[in-house]
ROVO-627337 format. One record per residue (C-alpha): x negated, y, z negated; residue in one letter; residue number from 1. Coordinates in nm, 2 decimals, padded with zeros to 4 digits. Layout:
N
ATOM   east  north     up rest  nr
ATOM      X      Y      Z    A NUM
...
end
This chain:
575
ATOM   east  north     up rest  nr
ATOM -12.21  12.55 -06.64    M   1
ATOM -12.54  12.43 -06.49    S   2
ATOM -12.61  12.05 -06.49    D   3
ATOM -12.67  11.94 -06.84    K   4
ATOM -12.99  11.77 -06.73    K   5
ATOM -13.15  12.11 -06.66    T   6
ATOM -13.13  12.21 -07.03    L   7
ATOM -13.45  12.15 -07.22    R   8
ATOM -13.26  12.06 -07.53    S   9
ATOM -13.11  11.75 -07.36    R  10
ATOM -13.45  11.59 -07.40    A  11
ATOM -13.38  11.59 -07.77    W  12
ATOM -13.00  11.57 -07.81    F  13
ATOM -12.88  11.36 -07.52    A  14
ATOM -13.07  11.05 -07.63    R  15
ATOM -12.88  10.75 -07.74    Q  16
ATOM -13.17  10.59 -07.93    D  17
ATOM -13.36  10.61 -08.26    K  18
ATOM -13.50  10.96 -08.19    M  19
ATOM -13.17  11.09 -08.07    G  20
ATOM -13.03  10.97 -08.41    F  21
ATOM -13.30  11.16 -08.59    Y  22
ATOM -13.26  11.48 -08.39    Y  23
ATOM -12.88  11.50 -08.43    R  24
ATOM -12.85  11.35 -08.77    S  25
ATOM -13.08  11.60 -08.95    W  26
ATOM -12.89  11.89 -08.80    L  27
ATOM -12.55  11.74 -08.89    K  28
ATOM -12.63  11.80 -09.26    N  29
ATOM -12.54  12.16 -09.19    R  30
ATOM -12.20  12.06 -09.07    G  31
ATOM -12.25  12.06 -08.69    F  32
ATOM -12.00  11.82 -08.52    P  33
ATOM -12.10  11.58 -08.25    Q  34
ATOM -11.97  11.79 -07.97    D  35
ATOM -12.21  12.07 -08.07    Q  36
ATOM -12.48  11.85 -07.91    F  37
ATOM -12.29  11.77 -07.59    D  38
ATOM -12.46  12.00 -07.34    G  39
ATOM -12.42  12.34 -07.50    R  40
ATOM -12.72  12.57 -07.44    P  41
ATOM -12.93  12.58 -07.76    V  42
ATOM -13.04  12.93 -07.83    I  43
ATOM -13.32  13.01 -08.07    G  44
ATOM -13.30  13.33 -08.28    I  45
ATOM -13.66  13.42 -08.34    C  46
ATOM -13.65  13.63 -08.66    N  47
ATOM -13.93  13.84 -08.81    T  48
ATOM -13.74  13.93 -09.12    W  49
ATOM -13.96  13.97 -09.43    S  50
ATOM -13.94  14.16 -09.75    E  51
ATOM -14.31  14.24 -09.69    L  52
ATOM -14.21  14.41 -09.36    T  53
ATOM -13.96  14.69 -09.47    P  54
ATOM -13.90  14.79 -09.11    C  55
ATOM -13.74  14.45 -09.05    N  56
ATOM -13.55  14.43 -09.37    S  57
ATOM -13.21  14.43 -09.20    H  58
ATOM -13.28  14.15 -08.96    F  59
ATOM -13.07  13.89 -09.14    R  60
ATOM -12.77  14.10 -09.05    T  61
ATOM -12.88  14.15 -08.69    I  62
ATOM -12.94  13.77 -08.66    A  63
ATOM -12.58  13.70 -08.77    E  64
ATOM -12.44  13.93 -08.50    H  65
ATOM -12.66  13.75 -08.24    V  66
ATOM -12.53  13.42 -08.38    R  67
ATOM -12.17  13.52 -08.33    W  68
ATOM -12.24  13.63 -07.98    G  69
ATOM -12.40  13.30 -07.90    I  70
ATOM -12.10  13.12 -08.04    L  71
ATOM -11.86  13.35 -07.85    D  72
ATOM -12.02  13.23 -07.52    A  73
ATOM -12.02  12.86 -07.61    G  74
ATOM -12.39  12.83 -07.71    G  75
ATOM -12.55  12.66 -08.01    F  76
ATOM -12.75  12.91 -08.22    P  77
ATOM -13.05  12.80 -08.43    L  78
ATOM -13.25  13.06 -08.61    E  79
ATOM -13.62  13.02 -08.69    F  80
ATOM -13.88  13.24 -08.86    P  81
ATOM -14.22  13.34 -08.74    V  82
ATOM -14.50  13.54 -08.90    M  83
ATOM -14.39  13.89 -08.97    S  84
ATOM -14.63  14.18 -08.91    L  85
ATOM -14.57  14.49 -09.11    G  86
ATOM -14.79  14.80 -09.07    E  87
ATOM -14.68  14.92 -09.41    T  88
ATOM -14.83  14.64 -09.62    M  89
ATOM -15.06  14.42 -09.42    L  90
ATOM -15.44  14.45 -09.46    R  91
ATOM -15.68  14.50 -09.30    P  92
ATOM -15.45  14.58 -09.01    T  93
ATOM -15.15  14.41 -08.85    A  94
ATOM -15.32  14.42 -08.52    M  95
ATOM -15.56  14.15 -08.65    L  96
ATOM -15.27  13.91 -08.66    Y  97
ATOM -15.08  14.01 -08.35    R  98
ATOM -15.24  13.72 -08.15    N  99
ATOM -15.18  13.48 -08.44    L 100
ATOM -14.81  13.57 -08.45    A 101
ATOM -14.79  13.53 -08.08    S 102
ATOM -14.92  13.17 -08.11    M 103
ATOM -14.66  13.11 -08.38    D 104
ATOM -14.39  13.23 -08.14    V 105
ATOM -14.52  13.04 -07.84    E 106
ATOM -14.56  12.71 -08.01    E 107
ATOM -14.23  12.74 -08.21    S 108
ATOM -14.04  12.79 -07.88    I 109
ATOM -14.22  12.52 -07.69    R 110
ATOM -14.21  12.25 -07.95    A 111
ATOM -13.84  12.29 -08.03    N 112
ATOM -13.52  12.20 -07.84    P 113
ATOM -13.45  12.56 -07.72    L 114
ATOM -13.30  12.65 -07.38    D 115
ATOM -13.32  13.03 -07.44    G 116
ATOM -13.44  13.27 -07.71    V 117
ATOM -13.35  13.60 -07.86    V 118
ATOM -13.64  13.78 -08.02    L 119
ATOM -13.58  14.01 -08.32    L 120
ATOM -13.86  14.26 -08.35    M 121
ATOM -13.91  14.60 -08.52    G 122
ATOM -14.24  14.70 -08.68    C 123
ATOM -14.52  14.78 -08.44    D 124
ATOM -14.69  14.45 -08.37    K 125
ATOM -14.39  14.22 -08.39    T 126
ATOM -14.27  14.34 -08.05    T 127
ATOM -14.58  14.26 -07.85    P 128
ATOM -14.65  13.95 -08.05    A 129
ATOM -14.31  13.81 -07.98    L 130
ATOM -14.31  13.90 -07.61    L 131
ATOM -14.66  13.77 -07.56    M 132
ATOM -14.56  13.44 -07.72    G 133
ATOM -14.24  13.41 -07.52    A 134
ATOM -14.41  13.50 -07.20    A 135
ATOM -14.65  13.21 -07.24    S 136
ATOM -14.35  12.98 -07.25    V 137
ATOM -14.13  13.15 -06.99    D 138
ATOM -13.77  13.05 -07.08    I 139
ATOM -13.47  13.28 -07.07    P 140
ATOM -13.54  13.56 -07.32    T 141
ATOM -13.38  13.87 -07.46    I 142
ATOM -13.55  14.11 -07.69    G 143
ATOM -13.37  14.31 -07.96    I 144
ATOM -13.54  14.59 -08.15    S 145
ATOM -13.44  14.67 -08.50    G 146
ATOM -13.38  15.04 -08.44    G 147
ATOM -13.52  15.35 -08.60    P 148
ATOM -13.44  15.48 -08.95    M 149
ATOM -13.23  15.79 -09.00    L 150
ATOM -13.40  16.12 -09.01    R 151
ATOM -13.61  16.19 -09.31    G 152
ATOM -13.49  16.50 -09.50    I 153
ATOM -13.72  16.69 -09.74    H 154
ATOM -13.64  17.04 -09.88    C 155
ATOM -13.37  17.08 -09.62    G 156
ATOM -13.60  17.00 -09.32    K 157
ATOM -13.64  16.70 -09.11    A 158
ATOM -13.95  16.50 -09.17    I 159
ATOM -14.08  16.20 -08.97    G 160
ATOM -14.25  15.88 -09.08    S 161
ATOM -14.62  15.88 -09.01    G 162
ATOM -14.64  16.22 -08.86    T 163
ATOM -14.55  16.41 -09.17    N 164
ATOM -14.72  16.15 -09.38    T 165
ATOM -15.04  16.25 -09.21    I 166
ATOM -14.98  16.63 -09.22    S 167
ATOM -14.87  16.62 -09.59    M 168
ATOM -15.16  16.41 -09.69    S 169
ATOM -15.39  16.67 -09.53    E 170
ATOM -15.20  16.94 -09.72    Q 171
ATOM -15.25  16.75 -10.04    L 172
ATOM -15.62  16.71 -09.98    R 173
ATOM -15.66  17.09 -09.90    S 174
ATOM -15.45  17.19 -10.21    G 175
ATOM -15.16  17.33 -10.01    Q 176
ATOM -14.90  17.11 -10.19    I 177
ATOM -14.89  16.95 -10.53    T 178
ATOM -14.88  16.57 -10.61    L 179
ATOM -14.53  16.61 -10.73    E 180
ATOM -14.42  16.75 -10.40    E 181
ATOM -14.60  16.47 -10.23    F 182
ATOM -14.41  16.21 -10.43    Y 183
ATOM -14.08  16.38 -10.37    D 184
ATOM -14.14  16.36 -09.99    A 185
ATOM -14.21  15.99 -10.02    E 186
ATOM -13.86  15.93 -10.15    A 187
ATOM -13.71  16.16 -09.89    S 188
ATOM -13.87  16.03 -09.58    M 189
ATOM -13.76  15.66 -09.56    H 190
ATOM -13.39  15.66 -09.65    R 191
ATOM -13.24  15.38 -09.45    S 192
ATOM -13.32  15.04 -09.29    H 193
ATOM -13.53  15.06 -08.97    G 194
ATOM -13.87  15.13 -08.83    H 195
ATOM -14.04  15.47 -08.79    C 196
ATOM -13.81  15.73 -08.66    M 197
ATOM -14.08  15.93 -08.48    T 198
ATOM -14.20  15.82 -08.13    M 199
ATOM -14.46  15.60 -08.30    G 200
ATOM -14.56  15.26 -08.18    T 201
ATOM -14.24  15.09 -08.31    A 202
ATOM -14.01  15.33 -08.12    S 203
ATOM -14.24  15.33 -07.82    T 204
ATOM -14.24  14.95 -07.80    M 205
ATOM -13.86  14.95 -07.84    A 206
ATOM -13.85  15.18 -07.54    C 207
ATOM -14.09  14.95 -07.35    M 208
ATOM -13.85  14.65 -07.42    V 209
ATOM -13.57  14.85 -07.25    E 210
ATOM -13.79  14.99 -06.97    A 211
ATOM -13.92  14.64 -06.89    L 212
ATOM -13.56  14.52 -06.86    G 213
ATOM -13.61  14.27 -07.14    V 214
ATOM -13.37  14.44 -07.38    G 215
ATOM -13.00  14.53 -07.33    M 216
ATOM -12.93  14.89 -07.22    P 217
ATOM -12.95  15.12 -07.52    G 218
ATOM -13.19  14.90 -07.71    N 219
ATOM -13.45  15.16 -07.77    A 220
ATOM -13.28  15.43 -07.98    A 221
ATOM -12.97  15.32 -08.16    I 222
ATOM -13.04  15.38 -08.53    P 223
ATOM -13.09  15.07 -08.73    A 224
ATOM -12.78  15.14 -08.95    V 225
ATOM -12.55  15.24 -08.67    D 226
ATOM -12.28  14.98 -08.61    A 227
ATOM -12.36  15.00 -08.23    R 228
ATOM -12.69  14.82 -08.31    R 229
ATOM -12.49  14.52 -08.43    N 230
ATOM -12.27  14.54 -08.12    L 231
ATOM -12.57  14.53 -07.90    L 232
ATOM -12.69  14.22 -08.09    A 233
ATOM -12.36  14.05 -08.04    R 234
ATOM -12.37  14.13 -07.67    E 235
ATOM -12.72  14.00 -07.64    A 236
ATOM -12.61  13.68 -07.80    G 237
ATOM -12.34  13.64 -07.54    R 238
ATOM -12.57  13.73 -07.25    R 239
ATOM -12.85  13.49 -07.34    I 240
ATOM -12.61  13.20 -07.29    V 241
ATOM -12.53  13.32 -06.95    E 242
ATOM -12.90  13.37 -06.87    M 243
ATOM -12.96  13.00 -06.96    V 244
ATOM -12.67  12.89 -06.73    K 245
ATOM -12.82  13.11 -06.45    Q 246
ATOM -13.17  13.00 -06.52    D 247
ATOM -13.31  13.36 -06.54    I 248
ATOM -13.65  13.32 -06.71    V 249
ATOM -13.87  13.59 -06.85    L 250
ATOM -14.11  13.60 -06.55    S 251
ATOM -13.82  13.71 -06.33    Q 252
ATOM -13.78  14.02 -06.55    I 253
ATOM -14.13  14.10 -06.66    M 254
ATOM -14.26  14.17 -06.31    T 255
ATOM -14.52  14.41 -06.17    R 256
ATOM -14.25  14.65 -06.09    K 257
ATOM -14.12  14.63 -06.45    A 258
ATOM -14.46  14.71 -06.59    F 259
ATOM -14.50  15.00 -06.36    E 260
ATOM -14.17  15.13 -06.47    N 261
ATOM -14.27  15.09 -06.84    A 262
ATOM -14.60  15.28 -06.79    I 263
ATOM -14.41  15.58 -06.64    R 264
ATOM -14.14  15.56 -06.91    V 265
ATOM -14.42  15.57 -07.17    N 266
ATOM -14.54  15.90 -07.01    A 267
ATOM -14.19  16.03 -07.00    G 268
ATOM -14.13  15.98 -07.37    I 269
ATOM -14.48  16.08 -07.49    G 270
ATOM -14.52  15.73 -07.61    G 271
ATOM -14.79  15.57 -07.83    S 272
ATOM -15.14  15.50 -07.70    T 273
ATOM -15.10  15.15 -07.85    N 274
ATOM -14.87  15.07 -07.57    A 275
ATOM -15.17  15.05 -07.34    V 276
ATOM -15.34  14.76 -07.52    V 277
ATOM -15.00  14.58 -07.58    H 278
ATOM -14.87  14.60 -07.23    L 279
ATOM -15.20  14.48 -07.08    I 280
ATOM -15.19  14.18 -07.31    A 281
ATOM -14.83  14.11 -07.23    M 282
ATOM -14.89  14.14 -06.86    A 283
ATOM -15.18  13.90 -06.87    R 284
ATOM -14.97  13.64 -07.05    R 285
ATOM -14.69  13.65 -06.79    I 286
ATOM -14.94  13.65 -06.50    G 287
ATOM -14.91  14.02 -06.39    V 288
ATOM -15.23  14.20 -06.30    E 289
ATOM -15.25  14.52 -06.51    L 290
ATOM -15.55  14.73 -06.61    N 291
ATOM -15.66  15.07 -06.74    L 292
ATOM -15.67  15.22 -06.40    D 293
ATOM -15.30  15.14 -06.35    D 294
ATOM -15.23  15.34 -06.66    W 295
ATOM -15.42  15.64 -06.53    D 296
ATOM -15.29  15.66 -06.17    H 297
ATOM -14.93  15.56 -06.26    L 298
ATOM -14.91  15.81 -06.54    G 299
ATOM -15.06  16.10 -06.34    R 300
ATOM -14.80  16.36 -06.26    G 301
ATOM -14.54  16.21 -06.49    V 302
ATOM -14.41  16.48 -06.74    H 303
ATOM -14.32  16.42 -07.10    C 304
ATOM -13.94  16.49 -07.12    L 305
ATOM -13.88  16.43 -07.48    V 306
ATOM -13.94  16.68 -07.76    D 307
ATOM -14.00  16.44 -08.04    I 308
ATOM -14.26  16.39 -08.31    M 309
ATOM -14.56  16.35 -08.31    P 310
ATOM -14.58  16.57 -08.00    S 311
ATOM -14.27  16.77 -08.06    G 312
ATOM -14.00  16.86 -08.32    R 313
ATOM -13.71  16.60 -08.32    F 314
ATOM -13.67  16.24 -08.43    L 315
ATOM -13.53  15.92 -08.28    M 316
ATOM -13.18  15.99 -08.42    E 317
ATOM -13.18  16.31 -08.22    D 318
ATOM -13.31  16.12 -07.92    F 319
ATOM -13.02  15.88 -07.94    F 320
ATOM -12.76  16.15 -07.98    E 321
ATOM -12.91  16.32 -07.68    A 322
ATOM -12.85  16.02 -07.46    G 323
ATOM -13.15  15.81 -07.54    G 324
ATOM -13.38  15.63 -07.30    L 325
ATOM -13.12  15.59 -07.02    P 326
ATOM -13.15  15.97 -06.96    V 327
ATOM -13.53  15.95 -06.93    V 328
ATOM -13.51  15.66 -06.69    I 329
ATOM -13.25  15.84 -06.48    R 330
ATOM -13.46  16.15 -06.46    E 331
ATOM -13.77  15.96 -06.36    L 332
ATOM -13.58  15.75 -06.11    A 333
ATOM -13.44  16.06 -05.94    Q 334
ATOM -13.81  16.16 -05.89    Q 335
ATOM -13.89  15.83 -05.72    G 336
ATOM -14.10  15.72 -06.02    L 337
ATOM -13.89  15.42 -06.11    I 338
ATOM -13.85  15.09 -05.91    H 339
ATOM -13.47  15.11 -05.90    K 340
ATOM -13.44  14.74 -05.80    D 341
ATOM -13.62  14.60 -06.10    A 342
ATOM -13.39  14.34 -06.26    M 343
ATOM -13.29  14.35 -06.62    T 344
ATOM -13.16  14.08 -06.86    V 345
ATOM -12.80  14.19 -06.83    N 346
ATOM -12.80  14.09 -06.46    G 347
ATOM -12.80  14.44 -06.33    R 348
ATOM -13.09  14.65 -06.19    T 349
ATOM -13.25  14.92 -06.40    I 350
ATOM -13.09  15.18 -06.18    W 351
ATOM -12.74  15.03 -06.21    E 352
ATOM -12.78  15.04 -06.59    N 353
ATOM -12.89  15.40 -06.60    N 354
ATOM -12.76  15.60 -06.30    E 355
ATOM -12.47  15.75 -06.49    E 356
ATOM -12.66  15.84 -06.80    A 357
ATOM -12.58  16.19 -06.93    L 358
ATOM -12.79  16.42 -07.15    C 359
ATOM -12.60  16.57 -07.44    W 360
ATOM -12.88  16.77 -07.59    K 361
ATOM -13.11  16.93 -07.33    P 362
ATOM -13.33  17.08 -07.61    E 363
ATOM -13.42  16.72 -07.70    V 364
ATOM -13.44  16.55 -07.36    I 365
ATOM -13.56  16.79 -07.09    H 366
ATOM -13.52  16.77 -06.72    S 367
ATOM -13.81  16.67 -06.50    F 368
ATOM -13.80  17.02 -06.34    E 369
ATOM -13.83  17.18 -06.69    D 370
ATOM -14.03  16.93 -06.89    P 371
ATOM -14.13  16.94 -07.25    F 372
ATOM -14.49  16.89 -07.15    K 373
ATOM -14.62  16.86 -06.80    A 374
ATOM -14.84  16.57 -06.67    D 375
ATOM -14.84  16.39 -07.00    A 376
ATOM -14.94  16.03 -06.91    G 377
ATOM -15.22  15.85 -07.09    I 378
ATOM -15.56  15.96 -06.95    S 379
ATOM -15.83  15.70 -06.90    V 380
ATOM -16.18  15.83 -06.96    L 381
ATOM -16.51  15.68 -06.83    R 382
ATOM -16.87  15.76 -06.85    G 383
ATOM -17.19  15.64 -07.02    N 384
ATOM -17.02  15.65 -07.36    L 385
ATOM -16.73  15.43 -07.24    A 386
ATOM -16.83  15.24 -06.93    P 387
ATOM -16.53  15.01 -06.95    D 388
ATOM -16.30  15.29 -07.04    G 389
ATOM -16.14  15.49 -07.33    A 390
ATOM -15.81  15.66 -07.36    I 391
ATOM -15.66  15.99 -07.48    I 392
ATOM -15.30  16.11 -07.51    K 393
ATOM -15.31  16.47 -07.37    P 394
ATOM -14.96  16.55 -07.50    S 395
ATOM -15.07  16.51 -07.86    A 396
ATOM -15.40  16.69 -07.80    A 397
ATOM -15.50  17.06 -07.84    S 398
ATOM -15.53  17.21 -07.49    P 399
ATOM -15.84  17.41 -07.57    H 400
ATOM -16.03  17.09 -07.66    L 401
ATOM -15.95  16.89 -07.35    L 402
ATOM -16.28  17.02 -07.20    K 403
ATOM -16.54  17.06 -07.47    H 404
ATOM -16.91  16.99 -07.55    T 405
ATOM -17.00  16.95 -07.91    G 406
ATOM -17.26  16.81 -08.15    R 407
ATOM -17.19  16.46 -08.27    A 408
ATOM -17.13  16.40 -08.64    V 409
ATOM -17.15  16.02 -08.68    V 410
ATOM -16.99  15.79 -08.93    F 411
ATOM -17.13  15.44 -08.91    E 412
ATOM -16.83  15.27 -09.06    S 413
ATOM -16.49  15.35 -09.21    I 414
ATOM -16.65  15.33 -09.56    E 415
ATOM -16.91  15.58 -09.45    D 416
ATOM -16.63  15.82 -09.33    L 417
ATOM -16.44  15.79 -09.66    H 418
ATOM -16.76  15.84 -09.86    A 419
ATOM -16.86  16.17 -09.69    R 420
ATOM -16.56  16.33 -09.53    I 421
ATOM -16.46  16.53 -09.84    N 422
ATOM -16.81  16.65 -09.92    D 423
ATOM -16.84  17.03 -09.87    D 424
ATOM -17.21  16.98 -09.79    D 425
ATOM -17.13  16.77 -09.48    L 426
ATOM -17.30  16.94 -09.18    D 427
ATOM -16.99  17.00 -08.96    I 428
ATOM -16.78  17.27 -08.81    D 429
ATOM -16.49  17.28 -08.58    E 430
ATOM -16.71  17.27 -08.26    T 431
ATOM -16.85  16.93 -08.36    C 432
ATOM -16.74  16.60 -08.23    V 433
ATOM -16.66  16.34 -08.50    M 434
ATOM -16.77  15.99 -08.40    V 435
ATOM -16.66  15.67 -08.58    L 436
ATOM -16.82  15.33 -08.51    K 437
ATOM -16.74  14.97 -08.57    Y 438
ATOM -16.37  14.99 -08.58    C 439
ATOM -16.28  14.81 -08.26    G 440
ATOM -16.14  14.46 -08.22    P 441
ATOM -16.45  14.28 -08.36    K 442
ATOM -16.58  14.56 -08.57    G 443
ATOM -16.30  14.63 -08.82    Y 444
ATOM -16.19  14.35 -08.76    P 445
ATOM -15.86  14.39 -08.58    G 446
ATOM -15.91  14.74 -08.43    M 447
ATOM -15.73  14.94 -08.71    A 448
ATOM -15.54  15.26 -08.67    E 449
ATOM -15.82  15.48 -08.81    V 450
ATOM -15.92  15.67 -08.49    G 451
ATOM -15.74  15.99 -08.60    N 452
ATOM -16.00  16.06 -08.86    M 453
ATOM -15.90  16.30 -09.14    P 454
ATOM -16.07  16.64 -09.10    L 455
ATOM -16.30  16.77 -09.37    P 456
ATOM -16.12  16.97 -09.64    P 457
ATOM -16.36  17.27 -09.57    K 458
ATOM -16.24  17.27 -09.21    I 459
ATOM -15.87  17.24 -09.31    L 460
ATOM -15.90  17.52 -09.56    K 461
ATOM -16.00  17.75 -09.28    R 462
ATOM -15.66  17.67 -09.10    G 463
ATOM -15.82  17.45 -08.84    I 464
ATOM -15.60  17.14 -08.78    T 465
ATOM -15.77  16.96 -08.49    D 466
ATOM -16.12  16.85 -08.37    M 467
ATOM -16.24  16.60 -08.11    I 468
ATOM -16.26  16.26 -08.26    R 469
ATOM -16.40  15.95 -08.08    I 470
ATOM -16.40  15.59 -08.18    S 471
ATOM -16.34  15.23 -08.07    D 472
ATOM -16.04  15.22 -08.30    A 473
ATOM -15.67  15.27 -08.23    R 474
ATOM -15.45  15.53 -08.39    M 475
ATOM -15.09  15.52 -08.51    S 476
ATOM -14.84  15.62 -08.26    G 477
ATOM -14.71  15.87 -08.51    T 478
ATOM -15.05  16.05 -08.51    A 479
ATOM -15.16  16.35 -08.32    Y 480
ATOM -15.47  16.54 -08.22    G 481
ATOM -15.75  16.54 -07.96    T 482
ATOM -15.84  16.18 -08.03    V 483
ATOM -16.04  15.95 -07.79    V 484
ATOM -15.96  15.59 -07.86    L 485
ATOM -16.04  15.23 -07.75    H 486
ATOM -16.39  15.31 -07.63    T 487
ATOM -16.51  14.99 -07.45    A 488
ATOM -16.72  14.80 -07.51    P 489
ATOM -16.69  14.86 -07.88    E 490
ATOM -16.98  14.93 -08.11    A 491
ATOM -16.98  14.58 -08.26    A 492
ATOM -17.01  14.43 -07.91    A 493
ATOM -17.31  14.65 -07.84    G 494
ATOM -17.13  14.92 -07.65    G 495
ATOM -17.29  15.26 -07.61    P 496
ATOM -17.09  15.40 -07.90    L 497
ATOM -17.32  15.20 -08.13    A 498
ATOM -17.62  15.41 -08.01    L 499
ATOM -17.48  15.76 -08.08    V 500
ATOM -17.68  15.96 -08.34    Q 501
ATOM -17.61  16.28 -08.53    N 502
ATOM -17.69  16.58 -08.32    G 503
ATOM -17.63  16.41 -07.98    D 504
ATOM -17.42  16.63 -07.75    L 505
ATOM -17.10  16.48 -07.61    I 506
ATOM -16.88  16.62 -07.34    T 507
ATOM -16.51  16.54 -07.31    L 508
ATOM -16.35  16.65 -06.99    D 509
ATOM -16.00  16.51 -06.96    V 510
ATOM -15.92  16.66 -06.62    E 511
ATOM -16.23  16.50 -06.48    A 512
ATOM -16.15  16.18 -06.68    R 513
ATOM -16.51  16.19 -06.82    S 514
ATOM -16.67  16.11 -07.15    L 515
ATOM -17.04  16.17 -07.14    H 516
ATOM -17.32  16.13 -07.39    L 517
ATOM -17.61  16.37 -07.32    H 518
ATOM -17.89  16.12 -07.40    V 519
ATOM -18.11  15.99 -07.11    D 520
ATOM -18.13  15.62 -07.03    Q 521
ATOM -18.49  15.59 -07.16    V 522
ATOM -18.38  15.70 -07.50    E 523
ATOM -18.07  15.49 -07.50    L 524
ATOM -18.29  15.18 -07.41    D 525
ATOM -18.52  15.26 -07.70    R 526
ATOM -18.23  15.28 -07.94    R 527
ATOM -18.07  14.96 -07.81    R 528
ATOM -18.40  14.77 -07.86    A 529
ATOM -18.38  14.84 -08.23    V 530
ATOM -18.00  14.80 -08.27    W 531
ATOM -17.88  14.51 -08.48    Q 532
ATOM -17.52  14.37 -08.45    P 533
ATOM -17.32  14.37 -08.77    P 534
ATOM -17.28  14.06 -08.97    K 535
ATOM -16.96  13.87 -08.89    P 536
ATOM -16.66  13.94 -09.11    H 537
ATOM -16.58  13.57 -09.17    A 538
ATOM -16.73  13.23 -09.13    E 539
ATOM -16.41  13.03 -09.14    R 540
ATOM -16.03  13.04 -09.07    G 541
ATOM -15.83  13.26 -08.84    Y 542
ATOM -16.06  13.56 -08.87    V 543
ATOM -16.36  13.36 -08.74    K 544
ATOM -16.14  13.23 -08.45    L 545
ATOM -16.04  13.59 -08.38    Y 546
ATOM -16.40  13.72 -08.38    L 547
ATOM -16.52  13.44 -08.16    D 548
ATOM -16.25  13.49 -07.89    H 549
ATOM -16.11  13.84 -07.90    V 550
ATOM -16.13  14.04 -07.58    L 551
ATOM -16.20  14.41 -07.56    Q 552
ATOM -15.94  14.68 -07.57    A 553
ATOM -15.94  14.73 -07.20    N 554
ATOM -15.84  14.37 -07.16    E 555
ATOM -15.56  14.39 -07.41    G 556
ATOM -15.75  14.25 -07.72    A 557
ATOM -15.59  13.91 -07.67    D 558
ATOM -15.78  13.59 -07.75    L 559
ATOM -15.95  13.47 -07.43    D 560
ATOM -15.79  13.12 -07.45    F 561
ATOM -15.44  13.27 -07.47    L 562
ATOM -15.44  13.46 -07.15    V 563
ATOM -15.19  13.30 -06.91    G 564
ATOM -14.92  13.06 -07.00    K 565
ATOM -14.86  12.69 -07.05    S 566
ATOM -14.49  12.70 -06.96    G 567
ATOM -14.19  12.53 -07.11    A 568
ATOM -14.27  12.17 -07.05    A 569
ATOM -14.11  11.95 -07.31    V 570
ATOM -14.37  11.81 -07.56    P 571
ATOM -14.46  11.44 -07.55    R 572
ATOM -14.21  11.20 -07.69    D 573
ATOM -14.29  11.08 -08.04    N 574
ATOM -14.10  10.75 -08.07    H 575
end
């Protein structure tokens, strides 16, 4: 074991004075003997369990397996809660609170006698929030994802959370299914513990944890209720103790190479567009330069290998049975698209972890030579409508719309969209471009997942299922369509999106990476002169703090004063 003086926790527990008495005594009421404080690495188990976050409802069990692993290795486990962010219940959007939860994580780790930490995360924003917070402290860290649910089964067919929720809600709106059928599907879709079993944001971020090397091999795809998820948790508990002894901190894992690997893996799995904003925020916390242009050039030429919803047919359980993320990493590495020497938390390189991976279901995970979809990385668009960038996921888009000019149909807010979208008198057809304003970081607030606007029923009834949609919002990783997102600057910050009017022509050209508003600069200047920013959403509390300090999407939508890290310095003595 390393010198006991190197452990942060010794600043609390090695003291033979009044404060040492306090620190040890209050823990002894749980039955910890004196030798528990004699130089054993203290490992925090950071738990986002909550009954309000159904995706994380099994985390008490996972935490117990982590605890046993820590004890196996001679560590001292102490579990602590942090704010839990569930997409399923939280309003106005979990993204509003990602940065708040990251502050909770950061300060909980720094202020307590912890030598290492295991992060338990599942639902979409818990993963980036926990990693952002831990990155700002930079102690030995392992991430454990909660795992996806089992397949949804409805009328004998597999259905996927989010993806089929969206498609079936559209079918209900257009009269193709009854309300009773809709209710029956609700009961059939989510039939076990775990997060979304499509390649939505939760599954994507679980893949990012493994691709970054922060999770143990296999972290991404083991179903939540599979016993091997518990085994992984126990192994992680054992390993974090060794990481403390070896002084392997998070910044040694989350390197520039690791982020480049993660971006290419995201393309290989057809991952969520939300990974863009989250990885940029995480990188900026740990001190790695990462921007939109990195996403574009690193993702070019990387094929989507996984036939999985929302882009394909299968679900995460199928992905796991086919061999999971190790197969994708091996395929990409064999093409020279992975930094093979990037280190991971288990002490081996990413190549050593995955070089022997085998694919058991080639219909689920394709080879690079015969991909599911070619050149499927996130595309970054620029132009006078998005001078600081916007993104699109080509693998989820309709090919015939990737180069298109159409008339803008503008919705000034999400309320305006809801009020008019079902009106058969709405002046719109399938050639139009739907534009939604004021749904970015400041505008919503929180940059909600509303960018994949529902199509008007009169369009759906004609059998049309996709149109170009542009906004400063995000969209769920389970969504699909030709959807342009994250336009920056956002409308609420005075970005050009705020100036678009009904009837303006807009050209999307994904191959040219262009998003152009056909309005001359003189007219745009005239419109800007009369534009008024929206009233702030709050005058007090966290929302005001957020509105005053949130960065734009292209910068990760973090709070400006949280970028960077303060490290793991022991807080001031209080005696």
